[in-house]
N, C-alpha and C positions, 0 to 999 in steps of 0.2 A: 393335632400339632399346632402350637401357638403361631400366630402370624408374626413375621419379622417386625421389629420396631421401626426399621427404616426400609423404604422400598429398595429392591435390588437394582432398579434401573430408574433413571430420571434423565431429563433433557440435558442437563449440564454434563452428566457423566458420558452420555452418548457423544456430545459435541467434543469434549476433551479427548476421548478415545479416538474419534474419527480424525481430529486434527493431528494427533500423534501418529496415526497410520499414514496420513498424507505427508507429514513432515519426513517420515522415515522412507517411504517408498513411492511417493508421488500420487497425483490425482487418479491416475489410471489404476492404481492398486486398491482403491477403495471400492468395496462392494458391501452390500448389506450382509451377505453371508460371512465375509471376513470380519466385518465390524461386530456382528453378533458373537462370533467365536472369540474375539478379543475381549468382549464384555462378559463372556461366560453365560450367554443366554441363547435361546432359540431365535431364529430370524424374525418370526412373526411378532415377537415382543417389541421390536423396534417400532412397529406400526401403531402401537398404543401411544406413541409420542410424536412420531413423524409419519405423514401420509406417504411420502415418497423419498427416494434417495436424494433427489434434487432439493427437497425440503431440508434434509440433513446438511447438504453442502451449503445451502443458503445460511443455515444457522452457524456452521463452522466459519464461513466467510465473514459473517456479521460479528462473530466473537472476536475475530482479529481486528476488524474495523473499529470495534468498540473500545479498543485500547488506545486509539489515536486521540491525542489531546486537542479538542476543539474549543476548550475554554479560553485559549489564547485570543480568540476573536473578540472576547469581552474585555480583554485586558491590555491590548496593544493596538497601535495604529496598523493599518492594513498591510504595510510592507513587512513590519516585524512579525505580525501575526502569521502571515503567509510563510515567512522563513521558519518560525518555530513549528507551525503545523506541518510543513513539508518534512522537516527533520523527524518529527514524531511519527508521521505517516510512513516514512522510509524505514524507520527503526522497526515499526510493527510488521511491515511487509518483509523486510530482510530477515526477520526471525522465522518467517514461514514462507519462503520463496515458492514452494510448490503449490500454494493456494493462489498465488498472484494471477495466473491466467484466468482463473474463475472470477476473481475480483475485478479483473480488467474488463469484464463484460458489462459492467455498470451496476448501479445500485439495485435495480429491480424493485422488489418489494421489501428489501431488508431495512429494518428500522434504523440501525446505527449508521448504515451507509446513507440513507436519506437524510438523517439528522446532520451528518457531516457535510453533505452537499448543500444543505440549507444554510449551515453556518458559514461556509466559504462564500457562497453566492450572496448571502445576506450582508456579510461584511463588506464585500466589494461594492454592492449597490449603495449601501449606506455611505461609503466613502465618496460616492459620486460617479462611479463608473457606470456607463450605459448598460442596461441589462444584457444586450447581445455581447458586449465586450467582456462583461463579468463572466458570462458563460465560456467565452474563449479562454479567458485566463484560468478559470478553474479546470477546464479540460486540458490545457497545455501543461499545467503543473501536475495533474494526475498522470498524464502520459510520461512525464519526466520522472516522477517518483517511482511509478510502477516499473519503468524500464531499468532504472538504476538498481532496484531491488531484485530484479529477475535473475540477474547473473553477475559474474565478476569479470571485469575486463582483464585483470591480471591473471586469472585462472585459465584464460584462453591461450596462454603461452606456455609451452612445455619447457622443462629445465634441461635443455639440450643445446649447448653452445654451438655444436656442429651444424645443427639445423638451420641456423641463421647466418652461416658463413657466406652464403651467396647474396646476402641482403645487407649491404654496408650500413644502412641506417638502423638495423636491428641487432647490432652486435651485443647489446646489453639486455635484449629482450628476455633471455633465459633467467634473468634476475627478478623479473616482475613478480613471479609467484611468491617469492620471499618477502615481498613488500605489498602483498595483496590488500591488506586493510588500509594502509596509507594511500595507495593508488586509488582505490575505490572511493574512499571518503574524500580524498582531495579532488577527485573528478566531480563528485556530487556537489561539494561546496563551490567549486568553480562554476559549474553549470547553474546552480541555484542563484549564486550571486549575479551572474550575467543576466539571467532571466529577470530577476527582481530589479536590477539596475536599469534594464531596458524598459520595464514596466513603469518604474518611477519616473524615468525621463519622458515617457509617453504621457503619463499622468500630468506632469508639470506643464507639458506642451498643450494638451488638449482638454484635460478635465479641470485642473486647478483654476484656469481663467474663468471658466463657467461658474465654478463654485464661488468665485469672488464677484460674479456679476458682470464679467467682461466677455470679450470674444477671444477664442483661441488664436494663438499667433501662427 
């Protein structure tokens, strides 16, 4: 019997299928047995490409991180670059919210995650931020983006006006679900603008004078 022209299984196909399973049913639903069944292969076939289930999860997580645009740090000042990066980052995570808890554990050994961390930190240090402060900024923005992508504020309110009758400040809360996207995007934009405005003010007060050769005010 002739050998197939293309391999029945490869890393990209495994990663794509694993991500689809996670998107559909959550992290807890992913098992090598279920993944192999979805791919139409026997379980041991997966180990020709990945040593462990955690290796598969790392590859899935990194495939999501790899879609984030980090080229902005080569094209814009640090404030605008952070703004565009945070939006791209949130878009990537919001498309796959079930993988966010795994991503939130940190970059580990994942290449795309490490490259992203390097791009963010490098841009901040080049702008003059002290290394420790650059680390704080990168961490704060990662917390903010991951949290905003993990769930929907609007979805937390049920469409039942009677439920809120005893809460005079929530009489319109039952309408939030119908405006989920505008509420969530508006909240993200507000929070991101507030963070960046605060950082810009701190930069002007503490970093910019040093960059000009003076003392901070």
